[in-house]
C-alpha positions in Angstrom: -16.2 -6.5 -19.3 -13.3 -6.7 -21.3 -9.3 -5.1 -21.5 -6.9 -3.6 -23.5 -3.9 -2.2 -23.5 -2.5 1.2 -23.2 -0.6 1.0 -26.1 -2.8 -1.0 -28.9 -6.4 -1.1 -28.1 -7.6 -3.5 -30.9 -7.2 -6.8 -29.4 -9.4 -7.4 -26.2 -9.3 -9.8 -23.3 -10.8 -11.1 -20.2 -10.5 -10.2 -16.6 -8.7 -13.5 -16.2 -6.4 -13.4 -18.9 -5.6 -9.6 -17.7 -4.5 -11.4 -14.5 -2.8 -14.4 -15.7 -0.8 -12.0 -18.2 0.0 -9.1 -16.0 2.0 -6.7 -18.3 0.4 -6.8 -22.2 3.0 -8.0 -24.7 3.3 -4.6 -26.3 4.8 -3.6 -22.8 1.8 -1.6 -21.7 -1.1 -2.3 -19.0 -4.0 -3.8 -19.4 -7.0 -1.3 -18.6 -11.1 -1.7 -18.6 -12.9 -0.6 -21.7 -15.2 1.2 -19.7 -16.2 2.2 -16.5 -19.2 0.8 -14.6 -21.0 2.8 -12.5 -22.0 2.7 -9.0 -25.1 5.3 -8.1 -25.7 6.6 -5.2 -28.9 4.3 -4.4 -25.2 1.7 -4.7 -23.6 3.5 -2.3 -26.0 3.8 0.5 -26.8 -0.1 0.1 -23.1 -0.7 0.7 -23.4 1.2 4.1 -24.7 -1.1 6.0 -22.8 -4.4 4.6 -19.2 -5.3 5.8 -16.0 -4.8 4.3 -15.7 -8.3 2.2 -19.4 -7.6 0.3 -18.1 -4.2 -0.3 -15.5 -5.7 -2.5 -17.4 -8.4 -3.8 -20.0 -6.1 -5.1 -17.9 -3.3 -6.6 -15.3 -5.8 -8.1 -17.4 -7.9 -9.8 -18.2 -5.1 -11.9 -15.5 -5.1 -13.6 -14.5 -9.0 -13.2 -17.5 -10.1 -15.0 -15.8 -13.5 -16.1 -16.4 -14.5 -12.4 -19.3 -15.5 -10.6 -20.7 -13.6 -7.0 -20.7 -16.3 -5.4 -16.7 -17.0 -6.5 -15.5 -13.6 -5.3 -17.8 -13.7 -2.4 -15.9 -16.9 -1.4 -12.3 -15.1 -2.1 -13.3 -11.3 -0.2 -14.4 -13.2 3.0 -11.3 -15.6 2.8 -8.8 -12.8 2.4 -10.7 -10.1 4.4 -11.8 -11.6 8.0 -10.5 -10.8 11.6 -7.6 -13.9 10.9 -6.2 -11.7 9.0 -7.0 -8.7 10.1 -6.7 -6.7 13.6 -9.5 -5.0 13.1 -12.9 -6.2 12.3 -13.8 -3.4 10.3 -10.7 -4.1 8.3 -9.9 -0.7 6.7 -11.2 1.8 10.2 -11.1 5.2 9.4 -9.6 7.6 12.3 -11.1 11.2 12.4 -8.2 13.6 14.4 -11.0 16.8 13.9 -14.4 17.9 12.0 -13.1 17.6 8.6 -9.9 15.5 8.6 -9.9 12.0 8.7 -7.3 8.9 8.1 -8.2 5.3 6.3 -5.8 3.1 8.3 -4.7 0.8 5.6 -2.3 -1.5 7.7 -4.2 -3.5 9.7 -3.3 -7.2 7.7 -1.2 -9.6 8.0 2.3 -7.4 7.0 0.9 -4.0 8.4 1.0 -2.2 5.1 -1.6 -1.0 2.6 -0.3 -3.8 0.1 -1.9 -6.3 2.1 -5.8 -4.9 1.1 -4.9 -6.3 -2.4 -2.8 -9.1 -2.2 -4.7 -10.7 -0.1 -7.1 -11.4 -2.3 -5.0 -11.7 -5.5 -3.9 -14.8 -5.0 -7.3 -16.2 -5.0 -8.0 -14.2 -8.3 -4.9 -15.4 -9.8 -5.4 -19.0 -9.4 -8.7 -19.1 -10.2 -8.0 -17.1 -13.4 -5.2 -19.8 -14.3 -8.5 -22.3 -14.1 -10.1 -20.1 -16.7 -7.9 -19.4 -19.0 -6.7 -23.3 -18.9 -3.0 -22.2 -18.2 -1.1 -25.7 -18.0 2.3 -24.2 -16.7 2.9 -23.2 -13.3 3.1 -19.1 -12.5 6.2 -17.5 -10.9 5.1 -14.0 -9.6 7.7 -11.7 -10.2 8.2 -8.5 -7.9 9.6 -5.3 -7.3 9.7 -3.5 -4.5 10.0 -0.5 -2.7 9.6 -1.9 0.7 5.8 -2.8 0.8 4.6 -5.1 -2.0 7.3 -7.4 -1.4 6.8 -8.7 1.8 2.3 -8.6 1.0 3.4 -10.2 -2.2 5.3 -12.9 -0.3 3.0 -13.6 2.5 -0.4 -13.7 0.1 1.7 -16.5 -2.3 3.0 -17.9 0.3 2.7 -22.1 -0.7 -0.3 -21.4 -2.9 -0.2 -24.3 -5.0 0.5 -23.7 -8.3 2.9 -20.4 -7.9 6.2 -19.7 -7.3 7.4 -15.7 -6.2 10.6 -14.2 -6.3 11.0 -10.6 -4.9 13.5 -7.7 -5.6 14.1 -5.1 -3.4 17.0 -2.3 -3.6 19.5 -3.1 -1.1 19.7 -0.3 0.6 16.2 1.3 -0.4 13.9 -0.6 2.2 13.5 0.3 6.0 15.3 -2.2 8.6 11.7 -3.6 9.7 10.6 -3.6 5.6 14.5 -5.6 4.9 14.1 -8.3 8.1 10.1 -9.0 7.2 11.0 -10.1 3.4 14.6 -11.9 4.6 12.8 -14.0 7.3 9.4 -15.1 4.9 8.7 -19.0 5.7 7.4 -20.9 2.3 9.0 -23.2 0.0 8.1 -21.2 -3.0 9.5 -18.0 -2.1 12.7 -16.1 -3.0 13.8 -12.9 -2.2 17.0 -10.9 -3.7 18.1 -8.1 -2.9 20.3 -6.2 -5.8 22.4 -2.8 -6.1 20.6 -0.3 -6.8 17.2 1.5 -6.5 13.7 0.6 -7.0 13.8 2.1 -10.9 16.6 0.1 -11.4 14.8 -3.3 -9.4 11.6 -1.9 -11.8 12.9 -1.7 -15.3 15.0 -5.0 -14.5 12.1 -6.9 -14.0 10.5 -5.2 -16.6 13.2 -6.4 -19.0 12.6 -9.5 -18.2 8.8 -9.7 -18.9 9.5 -8.2 -22.1 12.6 -10.7 -23.0 11.2 -13.6 -25.4 14.3 -15.6 -25.4 14.5 -15.6 -21.7 10.5 -16.7 -21.8 11.3 -19.4 -24.0 13.8 -20.6 -21.7 11.5 -20.3 -18.6 8.4 -21.8 -20.5 10.7 -25.5 -20.6 11.3 -25.2 -16.8 6.9 -25.3 -17.0 6.7 -21.8 -15.9 5.1 -18.4 -17.1 6.0 -15.4 -15.5 3.2 -12.7 -14.2 3.2 -9.9 -12.0 2.4 -8.9 -8.3 2.5 -5.3 -8.7 -0.3 -2.9 -9.1 0.8 -3.0 -13.0 -1.6 -6.5 -12.6 -5.0 -5.7 -12.7 -5.6 -8.4 -9.9 -3.3 -6.1 -7.8 -5.1 -2.6 -8.7 -9.2 -3.7 -8.9 -9.5 -4.5 -4.6 -7.5 -0.9 -4.5 -10.8 0.9 -5.4 -12.9 -1.1 -2.7 -11.2 0.9 0.2 -12.5 4.8 -1.5 -16.0 3.5 -1.7 -15.5 2.0 1.7 -14.1 5.0 3.5 -16.7 6.9 1.9 -19.7 4.7 3.5 -17.8 4.3 7.1 -18.2 8.2 6.6 -21.9 8.4 6.1 -22.0 5.9 9.1 -20.0 8.1 11.7 -22.3 11.3 10.1 -19.5 12.8 9.1 -21.2 13.2 6.0 -24.3 13.1 3.8 -24.8 10.9 0.6 -23.7 13.1 -2.2 -21.6 15.2 -0.3 -18.5 15.4 -2.2 -14.7 14.7 -0.9 -11.1 14.9 -1.3 -8.9 11.7 -0.5 -4.9 12.8 -0.2 -2.9 9.7 -1.0 1.2 8.8 0.0 1.8 8.5 -4.0 5.4 6.8 -5.3 4.0 4.1 -8.5 0.8 6.2 -9.2 -1.5 2.7 -8.1 -2.9 3.8 -4.7 -3.9 7.3 -6.4 -5.2 5.7 -9.7 -7.6 3.4 -7.8 -8.9 6.6 -6.3 -9.6 7.9 -10.1 -11.5 4.7 -11.2 -13.9 5.4 -7.8 -14.3 8.7 -9.2 -15.1 7.4 -13.1 -17.8 4.6 -11.3 -19.5 8.0 -9.6 -18.1 8.3 -6.2 -18.5 11.5 -4.9 -14.9 12.9 -5.5 -13.4 17.3 -5.7 -9.9 16.7 -5.3 -7.6 13.6 -5.6 -4.2 15.2 -3.8 -1.0 13.8 -5.2 1.2 13.4 -2.4 5.3 13.1 -3.1 8.2 13.0 -1.1 11.3 14.5 -1.8 11.2 12.5 -5.2 8.8 14.4 -6.7 8.2 14.4 -9.9 4.6 13.5 -9.8 3.7 16.8 -8.1 5.8 18.8 -11.0 4.0 16.4 -13.4 1.3 17.4 -12.2 1.9 20.8 -11.7 3.7 21.4 -15.2 2.3 19.0 -17.1 6.1 17.9 -17.8 7.2 14.1 -16.8 10.9 14.5 -16.1 12.9 11.5 -14.9 16.2 13.2 -15.2 16.9 14.2 -11.9 18.7 13.2 -9.1 17.4 10.4 -7.3 16.8 10.8 -2.7 16.7 7.6 -0.6 14.4 8.8 2.1 12.6 8.2 5.2 9.6 7.2 3.5 11.1 4.6 0.8 8.2 3.5 -0.6 8.0 7.1 -2.7 11.5 7.0 -3.6 10.4 6.5 -7.4 10.8 8.2 -10.7 9.5 6.2 -13.1 5.5 6.0 -11.9 4.5 3.2 -14.1 0.5 3.4 -13.6 0.6 7.1 -14.9 0.4 5.5 -18.5 -3.3 4.3 -17.3 -4.1 7.6 -16.5 -2.4 9.3 -19.7 -4.2 6.8 -21.3 -7.9 7.5 -20.4 -7.0 11.9 -20.5 -6.0 11.2 -23.9 -9.3 9.4 -25.0 -7.9 5.9 -25.4 -5.6 7.1 -28.0 -2.5 4.0 -27.5 -0.5 5.6 -30.2 0.3 9.0 -28.0 1.1 6.3 -24.8 3.3 4.5 -26.8 5.3 8.0 -28.0 5.7 9.2 -24.0 6.8 5.8 -23.1 9.4 5.5 -25.8 10.5 9.3 -25.2 10.6 8.4 -21.3 13.0 5.7 -22.1 14.9 7.8 -25.0 15.0 11.0 -23.8 13.8 11.1 -20.1 10.7 12.7 -20.4 7.9 13.9 -22.0 5.4 16.8 -22.2 1.4 16.4 -22.0 -0.2 19.1 -24.3 -2.6 21.7 -22.6 -6.0 20.1 -23.2 -5.0 17.0 -21.4 -3.0 18.9 -18.4 -6.1 20.8 -17.9 -7.9 17.8 -17.5 -5.6 16.0 -15.0 -5.9 19.2 -12.8 -9.5 19.3 -13.2 -9.6 16.4 -10.5 -5.9 16.0 -9.1 -4.0 18.3 -7.0 -0.5 17.9 -5.7 2.3 18.8 -2.9 5.2 17.6 -1.5 7.2 17.5 1.6 10.4 17.3 2.6 12.8 15.1 5.0 12.6 17.5 7.8 8.5 18.6 7.2 8.2 15.1 7.3 9.6 14.6 10.4 8.3 17.9 11.8 4.7 16.7 10.8 5.0 13.4 12.8 5.9 15.4 15.6 3.1 17.6 15.6 0.2 15.2 14.7 1.2 13.1 17.9 1.5 16.0 20.0 -1.7 17.5 18.7 -4.0 14.3 18.2 -1.6 11.7 20.4 -2.1 9.9 17.4 1.0 8.4 15.9 1.6 8.1 12.1 4.1 6.4 9.5 6.9 8.8 7.2 4.2 7.9 4.3 1.0 8.8 6.0 2.7 12.1 7.0 3.8 13.0 3.3 0.1 12.9 3.0 -0.3 15.2 5.8 2.0 18.2 5.0 0.9 18.1 1.5 -3.4 18.4 2.5 -2.2 21.6 5.3 -0.3 23.2 2.3 -3.0 22.1 -0.4 -5.6 23.9 2.1 -3.9 27.2 2.9 -3.1 27.5 -0.8 -6.9 26.7 -2.2 -9.1 27.4 0.7 -10.7 24.1 0.5 -11.6 22.7 4.2 -13.7 19.4 2.3 -14.0 16.8 4.0 -10.5 14.6 3.2 -9.6 11.4 4.0 -5.8 10.8 4.1 -4.8 7.3 2.9 -2.7 6.2 6.1 -0.4 3.3 4.3 1.4 1.7 7.2 1.9 1.5 10.4 4.6 3.8 12.0 6.8 0.7 13.6 7.2 -0.1 10.5 9.7 3.0 10.5 10.6 2.8 14.1 14.1 4.9 13.7 12.6 7.3 11.7 9.2 7.7 13.3 11.8 8.3 17.0 13.8 10.9 15.5 10.7 12.8 14.7 9.6 12.4 18.5 13.4 13.7 19.3 14.7 10.4 20.6 17.3 8.7 18.8 17.0 4.6 18.3 19.8 2.9 21.0 20.5 0.3 18.5 18.4 0.3 15.6 16.3 -3.1 14.0 14.0 -5.1 16.1 15.2 -3.2 19.5 13.4 -0.1 18.3 10.5 -1.8 18.2 10.6 -1.7 22.2 11.9 1.9 21.9 9.1 3.3 20.0 6.4 1.6 22.0 8.1 2.5 25.1 7.8 5.9 24.2 4.3 6.3 23.1 2.9 3.1 24.3 1.1 2.6 21.1 0.4 -1.1 20.8 2.8 -2.9 18.2 1.0 -5.2 15.6 1.1 -8.6 15.7 3.3 -9.0 12.8 5.4 -6.7 13.7 6.0 -8.1 17.6 6.7 -11.4 15.3 9.5 -10.1 13.9 11.5 -10.8 17.3 11.9 -14.1 16.8 12.5 -14.4 13.2 14.9 -16.3 11.3 16.8 -14.8 8.4 16.8 -16.9 5.2 17.6 -14.6 2.5 20.8 -12.7 2.1 22.1 -12.7 -1.7 22.3 -9.8 -3.1 23.2 -8.8 -7.1 23.8 -6.7 -9.7 21.3 -5.3 -11.7 22.1 -7.0 -14.4 21.6 -10.7 -12.9 17.9 -10.8 -12.5 17.4 -12.8 -15.4 19.8 -15.0 -14.4 18.6 -15.4 -11.0 15.2 -15.6 -12.0 16.4 -19.0 -14.3 18.1 -19.9 -11.4 15.5 -20.1 -9.0 13.0 -22.1 -11.4 15.9 -24.8 -12.4 16.8 -23.4 -15.6 
């Protein structure tokens, strides 16, 4: 399996090369040249296997320059009960006959980014060896909350790597911030940026495309790569849990092999739901992928109209991991929908930078809406949804998961579609204690760490160990900078 850029598809590289590079030299994203097939018979085989084996057997279809033994070693190390508090790794919780939550927050940072970032360091270090890279790698991350901590945890003290995380100063929850700024490890750095997530993401992309800076960094003995979902090594492990959820629904007799189901995904940078689309292209029986947005509903509007327009107000919401107006991974979907036309994709991305918007033709929009639906939730609706789900099902969800649940209810009402649906539950409610407490009618007395215990006393829901440990954490990183200082901060971190 070889990979090519979304903007220039004549040059093809291996999976390990794509993982090492992160972003293509032309600013595009690496995509597989074709989609491997997972047959229904293969899905039946996966039903009885543990999560790490499911991961190996799906990822090996894409990472063909890795052996099955290598991948099995990495997935066993990533997906085990030392790292996860549930032996199923990504369990299903059903609240009624056709509504199921896929809990992706049982890992070491209590968020779905662990599902990729626990295995990615193994993939990257192996890829460095396979590509004979002599320099050490510095992982640059722009985060809207969860990616930062998951990447820090995954790469903490990994030999031959350093990791630097930028987060929007006022754009993450108190718990998300504390998780990052208290991170252990001698190879990590965390910096707050004045601005929103789009500012930090744009800044990181600019660093990657700065050839003069790259030469300076090379002189320090490092090169740059990414742990955001723009990196193929971050995206490919996410395909696994779509297949795993389907297998588990068969296991609990909710569906039969071959039945089509829906997935409803709270979406910001489009990586999570794109992994679902790739699973669909591989043969997973999917009826609809429902893209759920919060108040920053640029993706909902795009799916509804075919117009992507970032020229709109940016809102800081109670679901901060979705506070994004430039969804990087949408580029990969457009590439597939345009029949792999790199010139068209380049024109869209240039228009987005110069004019702030682009419009796809009706033919492409029709292809998108064949598989994608969309919906959004206001702040008030998100709070009401948390309360309603808790009161009705005695089940506590975080604000991002609540956005998806609200979008699903609206979709069902509009389309009269009662297909079995898996809601991608992306974070523990304890990462957003103050918002969840507010939804349940109890304002936090003091916020921060204290809110964790307040939520526990109110609900009795177990506090995840990674969150509990924050009570004894020590803050290590307090620096904040302007967005035009990010390049300088990277050079300083690397000794340049």
